All heavy atoms as an XYZ file, in Angstrom:
688
protein
N      11.474     -3.709    -13.923
C      10.629     -2.539    -13.939
C      10.660     -1.903    -12.550
O      10.620     -2.593    -11.542
C       9.198     -2.966    -14.296
C       8.232     -1.853    -14.209
S       6.481     -2.169    -14.621
C       6.348     -3.862    -14.959
N      10.744     -0.585    -12.503
C      10.722      0.145    -11.239
C       9.406      0.902    -11.132
O       8.958      1.504    -12.092
C      11.888      1.120    -11.147
C      13.211      0.426    -11.008
C      14.275      1.396    -10.582
C      15.555      0.628    -10.394
N      16.315      1.088     -9.288
N       8.821      0.873     -9.950
C       7.562      1.560     -9.672
C       7.793      2.495     -8.495
O       8.320      2.074     -7.464
C       6.442      0.558     -9.312
C       6.253     -0.483    -10.396
C       5.156      1.268     -8.956
C       5.286     -0.130    -11.480
N       7.390      3.754     -8.626
C       7.465      4.720     -7.526
C       6.037      5.162     -7.222
O       5.395      5.807     -8.049
C       8.315      5.929     -7.931
C       8.263      7.050     -6.922
C       9.596      7.246     -6.260
C       9.565      8.461     -5.370
N       9.356      8.140     -3.999
N       5.508      4.786     -6.058
C       4.148      5.187     -5.700
C       4.030      6.710     -5.560
O       4.993      7.381     -5.197
C       3.913      4.516     -4.352
C       4.964      3.472     -4.245
C       6.121      3.948     -5.055
N       2.841      7.212     -5.839
C       2.564      8.638     -5.720
C       1.714      8.911     -4.485
O       1.044      8.024     -3.974
C       1.835      9.141     -6.962
C       2.576      8.961     -8.290
C       1.694      9.413     -9.446
C       3.883      9.730     -8.285
N       1.751     10.141     -4.023
C       0.935     10.643     -2.911
C       1.049      9.727     -1.689
O       2.145      9.451     -1.234
C      -0.502     10.845     -3.350
N      -0.101      9.243     -1.189
C      -0.114      8.439      0.041
C      -0.167      6.943     -0.262
O      -0.706      6.164      0.494
C      -1.298      8.844      0.916
C      -2.635      8.517      0.281
O      -2.693      8.400     -0.967
O      -3.622      8.372      1.017
N       0.463      6.528     -1.348
C       0.435      5.122     -1.748
C       1.727      4.407     -1.318
O       2.792      5.014     -1.186
C       0.294      4.978     -3.257
C      -0.883      5.694     -3.882
C      -2.147      4.934     -3.681
N      -3.310      5.240     -4.480
C      -3.846      6.405     -4.732
N      -3.265      7.498     -4.335
N      -4.955      6.513     -5.417
N       1.607      3.092     -1.109
C       2.724      2.254     -0.684
C       2.726      1.001     -1.546
O       1.691      0.374     -1.729
C       2.576      1.870      0.811
C       3.694      0.962      1.249
C       2.520      3.106      1.688
N       3.880      0.631     -2.087
C       4.035     -0.591     -2.866
C       4.518     -1.694     -1.936
O       5.514     -1.517     -1.234
C       5.045     -0.391     -3.998
C       5.368     -1.622     -4.845
C       4.160     -2.056     -5.656
C       6.544     -1.338     -5.763
N       3.779     -2.819     -1.909
C       4.138     -3.929     -1.027
C       4.166     -5.234     -1.803
O       3.545     -5.365     -2.854
C       3.152     -4.060      0.166
C       3.156     -2.817      1.009
C       1.751     -4.400     -0.288
N       4.903     -6.189     -1.252
C       4.971     -7.542     -1.811
C       4.446     -8.490     -0.755
O       4.937     -8.487      0.388
C       6.412     -7.899     -2.180
C       6.559     -9.279     -2.776
C       8.007     -9.538     -3.142
C       8.158    -10.939     -3.676
N       9.560    -11.250     -3.942
N       3.448     -9.300     -1.111
C       2.857    -10.238     -0.159
C       3.891    -11.227      0.342
O       4.754    -11.677     -0.412
C       1.702    -11.011     -0.790
C       0.489    -10.138     -0.999
O       0.296     -9.176     -0.280
N      -0.314    -10.470     -1.973
N       3.791    -11.561      1.628
C       4.658    -12.584      2.195
C       3.904    -13.900      2.192
O       2.684    -13.929      2.307
C       5.084    -12.224      3.637
O       3.909    -11.989      4.420
C       5.961    -11.001      3.655
N       4.634    -14.981      2.053
C       4.013    -16.304      2.005
C       3.678    -16.760      3.419
O       4.465    -16.560      4.348
C       4.954    -17.299      1.339
C       5.287    -16.907     -0.090
C       5.784    -18.101     -0.850
C       6.280    -17.745     -2.223
N       5.385    -17.204     -3.132
N       2.508    -17.408      3.601
C       2.155    -17.909      4.934
C       3.068    -19.062      5.336
O       3.634    -19.745      4.486
C       0.716    -18.385      4.776
C       0.497    -18.536      3.312
C       1.478    -17.636      2.622
N       3.206    -19.250      6.637
C       4.037    -20.340      7.165
C       3.434    -21.684      6.764
O       2.230    -21.878      6.863
C       4.118    -20.249      8.688
C       4.867    -19.044      9.193
C       6.339    -19.060      8.836
O       6.931    -20.144      8.824
O       6.882    -17.987      8.561
N       4.276    -22.608      6.314
C       3.797    -23.932      5.921
C       4.160    -24.991      6.953
O       3.755    -26.132      6.820
C       4.393    -24.337      4.558
O       5.813    -24.307      4.644
C       3.930    -23.408      3.461
N       4.908    -24.590      7.984
C       5.313    -25.538      9.011
C       5.336    -24.815     10.357
O       5.777    -23.670     10.441
C       6.708    -26.069      8.689
C       7.103    -27.276      9.522
C       8.543    -27.697      9.360
C       8.942    -28.045      7.968
N      10.311    -28.616      7.885
N       4.867    -25.504     11.397
C       4.898    -24.915     12.738
C       6.310    -24.986     13.301
O       7.177    -25.674     12.752
C       3.940    -25.658     13.695
O       4.414    -26.984     13.876
C       2.520    -25.662     13.180
N       6.533    -24.328     14.430
C       7.858    -24.350     15.045
C       8.250    -25.751     15.516
O       9.424    -26.072     15.633
C       7.923    -23.374     16.213
O       6.940    -23.717     17.176
N       7.257    -26.609     15.773
C       7.560    -27.979     16.197
C       7.692    -28.936     15.020
O       7.934    -30.124     15.218
C       6.483    -28.483     17.155
O       5.226    -28.493     16.505
N       7.538    -28.444     13.779
C       7.770    -29.261     12.601
C       6.531    -29.834     11.935
O       6.638    -30.585     10.973
N       5.351    -29.496     12.431
C       4.117    -29.995     11.823
C       3.830    -29.202     10.551
O       3.833    -27.973     10.564
C       2.934    -29.886     12.800
C       3.203    -30.737     14.040
C       1.625    -30.294     12.127
C       2.205    -30.557     15.145
N       3.585    -29.915      9.451
C       3.291    -29.262      8.170
C       1.815    -28.886      8.132
O       0.945    -29.714      8.417
C       3.663    -30.179      6.991
C       5.173    -30.407      6.999
C       3.182    -29.587      5.679
C       5.668    -31.359      5.957
N       1.540    -27.629      7.783
C       0.180    -27.117      7.721
C      -0.302    -27.175      6.274
O       0.306    -26.560      5.403
C       0.112    -25.656      8.223
C       0.700    -25.554      9.625
C      -1.309    -25.130      8.181
C       0.920    -24.128     10.095
N      -1.412    -27.889      5.991
C      -1.924    -27.908      4.621
C      -2.398    -26.521      4.205
O      -2.816    -25.715      5.040
C      -3.101    -28.880      4.673
C      -3.226    -29.348      6.056
C      -2.188    -28.687      6.897
N      -2.347    -26.223      2.910
C      -2.690    -24.889      2.410
C      -4.102    -24.474      2.792
O      -4.340    -23.323      3.113
C      -2.526    -24.844      0.896
C      -2.656    -23.445      0.348
C      -2.290    -23.355     -1.112
O      -1.360    -24.043     -1.544
O      -2.961    -22.574     -1.816
N      -5.061    -25.407      2.786
C      -6.449    -25.049      3.104
C      -6.624    -24.675      4.571
O      -7.579    -23.998      4.923
C      -7.426    -26.194      2.746
C      -7.481    -26.394      1.252
C      -7.065    -27.477      3.450
N      -5.702    -25.088      5.447
C      -5.798    -24.785      6.876
C      -4.948    -23.595      7.292
O      -4.999    -23.184      8.440
C      -5.390    -26.010      7.682
N      -4.177    -23.024      6.359
C      -3.302    -21.913      6.716
C      -4.112    -20.653      6.981
O      -5.107    -20.389      6.325
C      -2.291    -21.648      5.605
C      -1.279    -22.753      5.460
C      -0.365    -22.534      4.281
O      -0.408    -21.515      3.624
N       0.474    -23.515      4.019
N      -3.653    -19.895      7.950
C      -4.292    -18.632      8.281
C      -4.089    -17.652      7.132
O      -3.000    -17.528      6.592
C      -3.670    -18.078      9.560
C      -4.425    -16.927     10.146
C      -3.842    -16.502     11.477
O      -3.431    -17.382     12.244
O      -3.798    -15.297     11.717
N      -5.133    -16.948      6.767
C      -5.073    -16.054      5.618
C      -4.943    -14.585      6.058
O      -5.730    -13.735      5.677
C      -6.321    -16.209      4.746
C      -6.544    -17.598      4.228
C      -5.505    -17.985      3.213
C      -5.844    -19.335      2.611
N      -4.763    -20.036      2.042
N      -3.968    -14.289      6.883
C      -3.749    -12.897      7.269
C      -3.076    -12.170      6.112
O      -2.312    -12.755      5.356
C      -2.870    -12.776      8.522
O      -1.638    -13.413      8.269
C      -3.551    -13.387      9.722
N      -3.380    -10.927      5.956
C      -2.817    -10.125      4.893
C      -1.567     -9.433      5.406
O      -1.652     -8.388      6.043
C      -3.842     -9.101      4.399
C      -4.974     -9.672      3.589
C      -5.920    -10.558      4.367
O      -6.287    -10.238      5.473
N      -6.297    -11.666      3.791
N      -0.421    -10.043      5.145
C       0.843     -9.454      5.545
C       1.696     -9.234      4.312
O       1.561     -9.950      3.315
C       1.604    -10.351      6.538
O       1.851    -11.612      5.929
C       0.829    -10.545      7.828
N       2.553     -8.246      4.373
C       3.388     -7.907      3.225
C       4.628     -7.165      3.702
O       4.700     -6.709      4.842
C       2.607     -7.047      2.235
N       5.583     -7.036      2.782
C       6.797     -6.261      3.029
C       6.738     -5.009      2.169
O       6.401     -5.080      0.993
C       8.038     -7.072      2.676
C       9.309     -6.323      2.926
C      10.548     -7.136      2.613
O      10.437     -8.338      2.323
O      11.640     -6.539      2.644
N       7.064     -3.868      2.758
C       7.048     -2.594      2.035
C       8.243     -2.548      1.079
O       9.385     -2.738      1.486
C       7.078     -1.398      3.012
C       7.144     -0.086      2.258
C       5.877     -1.433      3.943
N       7.965     -2.302     -0.193
C       8.997     -2.238     -1.231
C       9.337     -0.792     -1.584
O      10.498     -0.449     -1.788
C       8.529     -2.985     -2.506
C       8.164     -4.437     -2.181
C       9.569     -2.908     -3.606
C       9.298     -5.262     -1.632
N       8.318      0.075     -1.648
C       8.533      1.494     -1.978
C       7.400      2.317     -1.364
O       6.294      1.809     -1.173
C       8.579      1.693     -3.487
N       7.669      3.573     -1.068
C       6.660      4.463     -0.488
C       6.594      5.763     -1.281
O       7.584      6.217     -1.845
C       6.943      4.777      0.998
C       6.862      3.523      1.840
C       8.270      5.443      1.178
N       5.405      6.339     -1.314
C       5.226      7.645     -1.933
C       5.625      8.743     -0.961
O       5.956      8.478      0.200
N       5.573     10.009     -1.402
C       5.998     11.116     -0.545
C       4.986     11.503      0.531
O       5.314     12.246      1.445
C       6.197     12.263     -1.540
C       5.265     11.937     -2.662
C       5.244     10.449     -2.758
N       3.748     11.011      0.434
C       2.706     11.399      1.380
C       2.029     12.685      0.936
O       2.413     13.298     -0.064
N       1.017     13.082      1.677
C       0.303     14.329      1.399
C       0.206     15.120      2.697
O       0.604     14.637      3.756
C      -1.125     14.036      0.870
O      -1.877     13.388      1.907
C      -1.117     13.169     -0.372
N      -0.359     16.310      2.615
C      -0.530     17.113      3.827
C      -1.485     16.429      4.792
O      -1.304     16.493      6.000
C      -1.050     18.502      3.475
C      -0.008     19.371      2.805
C      -0.532     20.758      2.486
O      -1.529     21.185      3.110
O       0.052     21.412      1.622
N      -2.514     15.767      4.263
C      -3.509     15.097      5.103
C      -3.054     13.718      5.566
O      -3.402     13.283      6.647
C      -4.834     14.949      4.353
C      -5.536     16.246      4.098
C      -6.849     15.994      3.408
C      -7.579     17.291      3.148
N      -8.862     17.081      2.493
N      -2.311     13.004      4.737
C      -1.920     11.620      5.033
C      -0.400     11.480      4.963
O       0.176     11.439      3.884
C      -2.585     10.674      4.041
C      -2.429      9.214      4.366
C      -3.286      8.744      5.530
O      -4.447      9.153      5.624
O      -2.767      7.972      6.343
N       0.235     11.421      6.119
C       1.690     11.253      6.189
C       2.040      9.776      6.054
O       1.302      8.902      6.496
C       2.234     11.773      7.518
C       1.879     13.220      7.809
C       2.504     14.160      6.827
C       2.172     15.599      7.203
N       2.129     16.487      6.094
N       3.187      9.480      5.475
C       3.664      8.105      5.347
C       4.392      7.733      6.639
O       5.346      8.400      7.033
C       4.611      7.952      4.135
C       3.888      8.304      2.833
C       5.187      6.543      4.075
C       2.748      7.400      2.450
N       3.941      6.666      7.305
C       4.525      6.274      8.590
C       5.208      4.911      8.530
O       5.564      4.358      9.573
C       3.449      6.255      9.690
O       2.397      5.367      9.298
C       2.890      7.651      9.918
N       5.378      4.358      7.325
C       6.112      3.098      7.170
C       7.353      3.354      6.342
O       7.436      4.347      5.619
C       5.243      1.999      6.503
C       4.080      1.623      7.387
C       4.771      2.412      5.134
N       8.324      2.461      6.463
C       9.569      2.586      5.717
C       9.779      1.357      4.851
O       9.215      0.295      5.118
C      10.748      2.718      6.686
C      10.635      3.948      7.550
O      10.432      5.040      7.049
N      10.758      3.769      8.850
N      10.615      1.491      3.843
C      10.975      0.356      3.001
C      11.577     -0.739      3.877
O      12.407     -0.463      4.737
C      11.965      0.789      1.899
C      12.472     -0.420      1.126
C      11.315      1.788      0.958
N      11.105     -1.964      3.698
C      11.587     -3.094      4.480
C      10.694     -3.459      5.652
O      10.818     -4.548      6.211
N       9.778     -2.557      6.057
C       8.855     -2.872      7.153
C       7.920     -4.000      6.744
O       7.523     -4.108      5.594
C       7.991     -1.658      7.522
C       8.734     -0.613      8.325
O       9.862     -0.895      8.772
O       8.183      0.492      8.489
N       7.552     -4.840      7.712
C       6.533     -5.860      7.507
C       5.230     -5.296      8.055
O       5.196     -4.781      9.181
C       6.906     -7.144      8.232
C       8.229     -7.712      7.801
C       8.079     -9.087      7.223
C       9.408     -9.722      6.890
N      10.033     -9.258      5.726
N       4.163     -5.375      7.267
C       2.904     -4.731      7.644
C       1.731     -5.695      7.521
O       1.825     -6.727      6.865
C       2.643     -3.475      6.779
C       2.680     -3.804      5.266
C       3.661     -2.395      7.061
C       1.367     -3.635      4.607
N       0.619     -5.332      8.162
C      -0.665     -5.996      7.970
C      -1.589     -4.966      7.328
O      -1.517     -3.777      7.654
C      -1.253     -6.448      9.305
C      -0.461     -7.539      9.975
S      -1.125     -7.982     11.587
C      -2.636     -8.782     11.107
N      -2.459     -5.432      6.416
C      -3.341     -4.500      5.720
C      -4.744     -5.064      5.620
O      -4.972     -6.259      5.832
C      -2.790     -4.159      4.330
C      -2.619     -5.347      3.413
C      -3.631     -5.744      2.556
C      -1.431     -6.076      3.400
C      -3.474     -6.837      1.719
C      -1.262     -7.158      2.568
C      -2.292     -7.529      1.726
O      -2.134     -8.616      0.904
N      -5.721     -4.194      5.309
C      -7.113     -4.598      5.158
C      -7.255     -5.655      4.072
O      -6.560     -5.620      3.058
C      -7.994     -3.400      4.807
C      -8.210     -2.457      5.984
O      -8.176     -2.936      7.130
O      -8.433     -1.267      5.734
N      -8.185     -6.583      4.280
C      -8.330     -7.753      3.411
C      -8.562     -7.403      1.946
O      -7.965     -8.006      1.065
C      -9.467     -8.625      3.929
C      -9.611     -9.921      3.188
C     -10.603    -10.826      3.850
C     -10.563    -12.180      3.188
N     -11.302    -13.168      3.937
N      -9.448     -6.481      1.643
C      -9.802     -6.193      0.248
C      -9.177     -4.902     -0.262
O      -9.649     -4.310     -1.212
C     -11.322     -6.152      0.099
C     -11.954     -7.466      0.465
C     -12.668     -7.623      1.642
C     -11.800     -8.579     -0.364
C     -13.223     -8.838      1.976
C     -12.356     -9.797     -0.038
C     -13.072     -9.919      1.132
O     -13.617    -11.130      1.461
N      -8.104     -4.472      0.358
C      -7.471     -3.201      0.005
C      -6.507     -3.358     -1.162
O      -5.999     -4.439     -1.444
C      -6.724     -2.655      1.213
N      -6.252     -2.261     -1.826
C      -5.176     -2.196     -2.797
C      -5.517     -2.616     -4.211
O      -6.585     -3.120     -4.501
N      -4.545     -2.361     -5.072
C      -4.617     -2.721     -6.486
C      -3.491     -3.698     -6.764
O      -2.329     -3.392     -6.517
C      -4.433     -1.459     -7.364
O      -5.436     -0.507     -7.012
C      -4.519     -1.801     -8.830
N      -3.850     -4.886     -7.277
C      -2.835     -5.885     -7.578
C      -2.140     -5.570     -8.886
O      -2.781     -5.191     -9.861
C      -3.456     -7.276     -7.676
C      -3.848     -7.858     -6.353
C      -4.196     -9.330     -6.480
O      -4.650     -9.790     -7.511
N      -3.982    -10.059     -5.412
N      -0.802     -5.721     -8.889
C      -0.017     -5.559    -10.110
C       1.062     -6.638    -10.134
O       1.383     -7.220     -9.094
C       0.631     -4.154    -10.205
C       1.592     -3.918     -9.032
C      -0.407     -3.063    -10.291
C       2.428     -2.665     -9.188
N       1.586     -6.931    -11.309
C       2.705     -7.857    -11.446
C       3.936     -7.059    -11.838
O       3.888     -6.253    -12.759
C       2.407     -8.904    -12.522
C       1.577    -10.053    -12.032
C       1.714    -11.228    -12.965
C       0.828    -12.356    -12.544
N       1.426    -13.270    -11.612
N       5.027     -7.299    -11.130
C       6.306     -6.674    -11.438
C       7.305     -7.803    -11.622
O       7.546     -8.567    -10.689
C       6.761     -5.718    -10.317
C       5.724     -4.624    -10.088
C       8.117     -5.123    -10.645
C       6.006     -3.745     -8.899
N       7.866     -7.907    -12.811
C       8.814     -8.967    -13.135
C       8.271    -10.351    -12.774
O       8.975    -11.194    -12.225
C      10.161     -8.723    -12.445
C      10.796     -7.406    -12.876
O      10.590     -7.009    -14.043
O      11.499     -6.786    -12.066
N       6.982    -10.571    -13.031
C       6.356    -11.869    -12.793
C       5.938    -12.147    -11.367
O       5.431    -13.221    -11.080
N       6.136    -11.209    -10.449
C       5.769    -11.404     -9.053
C       4.610    -10.485     -8.684
O       4.544     -9.338     -9.120
C       6.959    -11.124     -8.140
C       8.107    -12.102     -8.328
C       9.205    -11.884     -7.320
O       8.908    -11.450     -6.189
O      10.366    -12.139     -7.658
N       3.684    -11.011     -7.854
C       2.514    -10.242     -7.428
C       2.889     -9.200     -6.387
O       3.617     -9.495     -5.436
C       1.450    -11.170     -6.844
C       0.809    -12.048     -7.903
O       0.731    -11.599     -9.066
O       0.374    -13.160     -7.569
N       2.388     -7.988     -6.577
C       2.574     -6.883     -5.646
C       1.230     -6.184     -5.467
O       0.305     -6.400     -6.253
C       3.584     -5.869     -6.183
C       4.993     -6.354     -6.202
N       5.451     -7.300     -7.069
C       6.054     -6.010     -5.435
C       6.728     -7.519     -6.862
N       7.128     -6.748     -5.871
N       1.138     -5.320     -4.475
C      -0.045     -4.498     -4.242
C       0.372     -3.046     -4.076
O       1.428     -2.765     -3.515
C      -0.742     -4.906     -2.940
C      -1.692     -6.072     -2.923
C      -2.135     -6.337     -1.491
C      -2.885     -5.819     -3.794
N      -0.479     -2.157     -4.556
C      -0.317     -0.736     -4.252
C      -1.462     -0.392     -3.300
O      -2.633     -0.527     -3.659
C      -0.351      0.141     -5.511
C       0.841     -0.200     -6.397
C      -0.350      1.612     -5.116
C       0.923      0.610     -7.672
N      -1.106      0.011     -2.072
C      -2.072      0.317     -1.026
C      -2.054      1.799     -0.700
O      -1.032      2.459     -0.857
C      -1.717     -0.424      0.270
C      -1.628     -1.934      0.247
C      -1.017     -2.422      1.556
C      -2.995     -2.523      0.068
N      -3.170      2.289     -0.198
C      -3.190      3.617      0.418
C      -2.645      3.469      1.837
O      -2.797      2.427      2.464
C      -4.605      4.170      0.484
C      -5.146      4.576     -0.846
C      -6.470      5.301     -0.643
N      -6.982      5.766     -1.902
C      -6.677      6.925     -2.459
N      -5.864      7.747     -1.827
N      -7.179      7.271     -3.611
N      -2.029      4.489      2.338
C      -1.486      4.454      3.691
C      -2.592      4.129      4.698
O      -2.363      3.397      5.661
C      -0.828      5.812      4.015
C      -0.128      5.877      5.331
S       1.239      4.725      5.413
C       1.162      4.313      7.130
N      -3.808      4.612      4.479
C      -4.914      4.370      5.405
C      -5.366      2.906      5.422
O      -6.060      2.485      6.342
C      -6.097      5.274      5.064
O      -6.537      5.023      3.739
N      -4.982      2.099      4.416
C      -5.333      0.676      4.382
C      -4.393     -0.174      5.232
O      -4.675     -1.339      5.494
C      -5.311      0.149      2.945
C      -6.418      0.736      2.093
O      -7.488      1.055      2.660
O      -6.221      0.877      0.883
N      -3.246      0.385      5.640
C      -2.286     -0.342      6.473
C      -2.756     -0.248      7.918
O      -2.983      0.843      8.433
C      -0.871      0.220      6.301
C      -0.420      0.032      4.857
C       0.095     -0.446      7.276
C       0.891      0.674      4.513
N      -2.926     -1.428      8.558
C      -3.467     -1.427      9.900
C      -2.428     -1.653     10.997
O      -2.687     -1.363     12.163
C      -4.623     -2.452     10.043
C      -4.169     -3.846      9.649
C      -5.810     -2.029      9.223
C      -5.214     -4.926      9.834
N      -1.233     -2.185     10.636
C      -0.222     -2.417     11.674
C       1.147     -2.650     11.048
O       1.244     -3.094      9.906
C      -0.590     -3.622     12.517
N       2.185     -2.346     11.810
C       3.546     -2.712     11.462
C       3.909     -3.888     12.358
O       3.697     -3.851     13.569
C       4.537     -1.549     11.692
C       4.182     -0.372     10.779
C       5.975     -2.010     11.465
C       5.005      0.872     11.045
N       4.447     -4.959     11.767
C       4.819     -6.150     12.524
C       6.253     -5.967     13.021
O       7.157     -5.774     12.229
C       4.702     -7.412     11.647
C       3.268     -7.559     11.144
C       5.139     -8.643     12.427
C       3.094     -8.610     10.080
N       6.421     -6.010     14.334
C       7.745     -5.803     14.932
C       8.472     -7.103     15.159
O       7.948     -8.111     15.364
C       7.607     -5.069     16.258
S       6.848     -3.450     16.083
């Protein structure tokens, strides 16, 4: 299934949190940091008031309770407003 966001919306796929530190220590799921990070899958055209400033493939951080959850081909995705995106991860 293909989804094309409208207006100032962005389709993202959540990224999985790290389960192991760089030194090899395994982090249990209950202790993992719950930051909201995702990869941009598709972007809408934007509006006159809200321009789209992310591109497909960007890794982003977004507000905790933002967006609408949807399933695409059995995988969880979110549709966010551009204003819900708080940072691009470089």
